[in-house]
N, C-alpha and C positions, 0 to 999 in steps of 0.2 A: 504494500500500500504506500502511495506517495504521501510525503509530508506536504502540508499546505502552509504557505506563507500567509500570515495575517497582517493586514495593514489597514489603516483608515484612509478615507478618501483624500484627505489633505496631504498625507504623505505620498499617496499614489500620484497625485497631481504634480508634486514637487519632483518626483523621480520617475515619471511615466516611461520615458524611453528606456532607462536601465531595467525597470521591472518587466516591461514588455520583452526586452531582449533576453532576460533571464528565463522568463516563462517559455519563450519560443525555443531557446537553445537547450534548456535542461528539462523541458516539459514539467515545470513546477507550477501547480495551480496556485492562484493567489485569492485569498478570501478578503474582499474589500468591505469593511464595515462602514455603515453610515447611520445617521440618526433614524432613518426610515427602514433600516434592515440591511441585509448583507447581499453581496453579489459575488460570484466566483468568476475569475478570469482564467481561461485555459488556452493553451496553444491550439491552433487550427488542427494540428496532427492529433492531439488528444480528442478534440471535438469530433473529428471525422471517425476516430476509433469508437467513440461512444455511440455515435449514430449507427455505425455499421453493426456494433454489438446488439443494439436495440432491434435493428432490422432482422439480423440473423436469429435472434431469440424469438421473434414474432412469427417465424415460419416454422410451424410444428414439425413437419417432416424433415426439414433441414436441421433443426435443433437435435432431433433424434439421431440423425446421421452423424452429426458432429460428436455427440456423446458416444455413439457406438465406435467411432474412429478413435477417440481418446482412450477408450477401454481396450482397443485391439492391441495385443502385444506386437512389438516390432517384428518378431519372428514370423508372424502371420501376414505381414505386409508385403506388397509387391515392390521390388526395388524401383527406384525412381526412373532409371533408364529403360524399364520394361513396361511402364505405364502407357496404355494406349487411350487416346481420347476419342 
């Protein structure tokens, strides 16, 4: 599990470029607190991963195939160079 940086909106404003760079480079989420609540800043890579995970989890047959694949011992798998699409 990733650690999350906690910062308030004022500090975020003062150091926005560096915080964005750190979030993008190291995929570290940032929890930004305000008087009205909190928001989380994540890299585009992490966002795309989350969306893909939500999508894959929403397709029942695909989810079952992924779980089956995870549980399959490597000794029962076809070598990569022998896979036919």
